[in-house]
C-alpha positions as CSV (number, residue, x, y, z in Angstrom):
1,X,113.0,95.2,115.6
2,X,112.8,98.7,116.8
3,X,112.9,99.4,113.2
4,X,110.1,97.5,112.3
5,X,108.3,99.3,115.4
6,X,108.9,102.7,114.4
7,X,108.6,102.6,110.5
8,X,104.9,101.0,111.6
9,X,104.5,103.1,114.3
10,X,103.8,106.1,111.8
11,X,101.4,104.6,109.9
12,X,99.0,105.1,113.2
13,X,98.1,101.1,113.6
14,X,98.9,98.5,115.9
15,X,102.7,97.8,116.0
16,X,103.4,95.1,117.9
17,X,105.7,92.0,116.6
18,X,102.6,89.7,117.3
19,X,99.9,92.6,115.2
20,X,102.3,92.3,112.1
21,X,102.9,88.2,112.4
22,X,98.9,88.0,112.3
23,X,98.7,90.6,109.6
24,X,101.4,88.3,107.6
25,X,98.8,85.1,109.0
26,X,95.5,86.7,107.6
27,X,97.5,88.2,104.2
28,X,98.5,84.4,103.9
29,X,94.4,83.3,104.0
30,X,93.4,86.0,101.6
31,X,96.1,85.4,98.9
32,X,95.2,81.2,99.5
33,X,91.9,82.3,98.4
34,X,92.8,84.3,95.7
35,X,94.7,82.3,94.6
36,X,92.7,79.3,94.3
37,X,90.1,80.9,92.6
38,X,90.2,84.5,90.9
39,X,93.9,84.5,90.0
40,X,93.6,80.8,89.0
41,X,90.4,81.5,86.8
42,X,92.3,84.3,85.4
43,X,93.9,81.7,83.7
44,X,91.8,79.8,81.8
45,X,89.1,82.1,81.4
46,X,88.4,85.7,81.9
47,X,84.8,85.5,82.1
48,X,84.8,83.6,84.6
49,X,87.1,86.1,86.7
50,X,85.2,88.0,89.2
51,X,83.8,88.1,93.1
52,X,87.1,87.2,95.2
53,X,89.2,90.4,94.4
54,X,91.7,90.7,96.9
55,X,89.3,93.8,97.9
56,X,86.7,91.4,98.6
57,X,88.2,89.0,100.3
58,X,89.5,91.4,102.7
59,X,86.2,93.1,103.2
60,X,85.0,89.5,103.7
61,X,87.8,88.4,106.6
62,X,87.2,91.7,108.4
63,X,83.6,91.3,108.9
64,X,84.0,87.7,110.0
65,X,87.1,88.3,112.3
66,X,87.9,90.4,115.4
67,X,90.8,92.2,114.0
68,X,91.8,94.4,116.5
69,X,94.8,92.5,117.1
70,X,96.2,93.4,113.6
71,X,98.1,95.3,112.0
72,X,95.4,96.3,109.5
73,X,97.4,99.0,107.5
74,X,100.1,96.4,106.8
75,X,97.8,93.8,106.3
76,X,96.1,95.6,103.3
77,X,99.3,97.0,102.0
78,X,100.0,93.2,101.3
79,X,96.9,92.5,100.2
80,X,97.0,95.5,98.0
81,X,100.5,94.9,96.5
82,X,100.9,91.4,95.8
83,X,98.2,90.5,94.0
84,X,99.3,93.9,92.0
85,X,102.9,92.8,91.8
86,X,102.0,88.7,91.4
87,X,103.6,88.8,87.9
88,X,106.7,90.5,88.7
89,X,106.9,88.5,92.0
90,X,106.4,85.1,90.3
91,X,109.4,86.0,87.7
92,X,111.6,87.0,90.6
93,X,110.5,83.9,92.3
94,X,110.7,81.3,90.0
95,X,114.4,81.8,88.5
96,X,115.2,80.2,91.9
97,X,112.6,77.1,91.7
98,X,113.6,73.9,89.9
99,X,109.6,74.0,88.6
100,X,107.0,75.8,87.6
101,X,105.7,78.0,90.1
102,X,102.3,77.2,89.4
103,X,103.2,73.5,90.5
104,X,103.7,74.6,93.8
105,X,101.2,74.1,97.0
106,X,98.9,77.5,97.1
107,X,100.3,78.0,100.7
108,X,103.6,77.9,98.7
109,X,102.9,80.0,96.4
110,X,101.2,82.3,99.0
111,X,104.0,82.4,101.5
112,X,106.9,82.8,98.4
113,X,104.7,86.0,97.3
114,X,104.5,87.5,101.1
115,X,108.4,86.6,101.6
116,X,109.7,88.0,98.1
117,X,107.3,91.0,98.4
118,X,108.9,91.8,101.9
119,X,112.0,91.2,100.7
120,X,111.9,93.3,97.7
121,X,109.7,96.1,98.8
122,X,109.7,96.3,102.6
123,X,113.5,97.0,103.3
124,X,112.8,98.2,106.8
125,X,112.4,94.7,108.0
126,X,115.6,92.6,108.1
127,X,115.9,89.5,105.7
128,X,116.5,87.0,108.7
129,X,113.1,88.3,110.3
130,X,111.3,88.1,106.6
131,X,112.9,84.2,106.0
132,X,111.9,83.4,109.7
133,X,108.5,84.4,109.5
134,X,108.1,82.6,106.0
135,X,109.1,79.9,108.3
136,X,107.0,80.4,111.0
137,X,103.8,80.8,108.1
138,X,104.9,77.4,107.0
139,X,104.9,75.7,110.4
140,X,101.6,76.9,110.8
141,X,99.9,76.6,107.3
142,X,102.3,74.3,104.8
143,X,103.3,71.1,104.6
144,X,106.0,69.1,106.9
145,X,109.1,69.2,104.5
146,X,108.0,73.0,102.3
147,X,110.5,74.5,104.7
148,X,113.3,73.3,102.9
149,X,111.9,74.7,99.6
150,X,110.9,78.2,100.5
151,X,113.9,78.9,102.7
152,X,116.2,78.0,99.6
153,X,114.2,80.2,97.0
154,X,114.0,83.4,99.6
155,X,117.3,83.4,100.6
156,X,118.9,83.2,97.3
157,X,116.2,85.7,96.3
158,X,117.7,88.0,99.4
159,X,120.8,87.6,97.8
160,X,119.9,89.2,95.0
161,X,117.7,91.8,95.9
162,X,119.3,92.6,99.6
163,X,122.8,91.8,98.3
164,X,124.1,94.5,100.6
165,X,122.4,93.7,104.2
166,X,123.2,89.6,103.0
167,X,127.2,90.2,102.7
168,X,126.7,92.7,105.7
169,X,125.3,89.8,108.4
170,X,128.1,87.0,106.4
171,X,130.7,89.9,107.8
172,X,129.5,89.9,111.3
173,X,129.7,86.3,112.0
């Protein structure tokens, strides 16, 4: 956990585990909103897109919520980077799914996107922490049995993008 604290401390934002967890929760809610509006509409009719872009969701969220206990830097990073990388992340996730990504519940989609993003781009967060945090998000927001799918997909993805870390962890046990 100190690795996470040290890396985030450089940003000047709240760096507690709780602040980072809250950033993930707000990011999940924002991504869910984006996935069910602008992102969904962009796949059917490009002229319908606009008005609910990630930056608009972030601004509204910050205006409507007390965010003083949230790691704002990490929240902003996820809400900017995940939508920018969504195509790549979906391709990566889809290789470990038994169905089309679009067939998943939007909460499951958002949790998988956050988990995949953290596994691929937040190397300072141990992969076991990423998996645990995804399970926590699902417990709080997701369907009862969704944890099975989320854990299976992110575990397989971790073996792909963090093979050395996963192997080292297995050798310790």
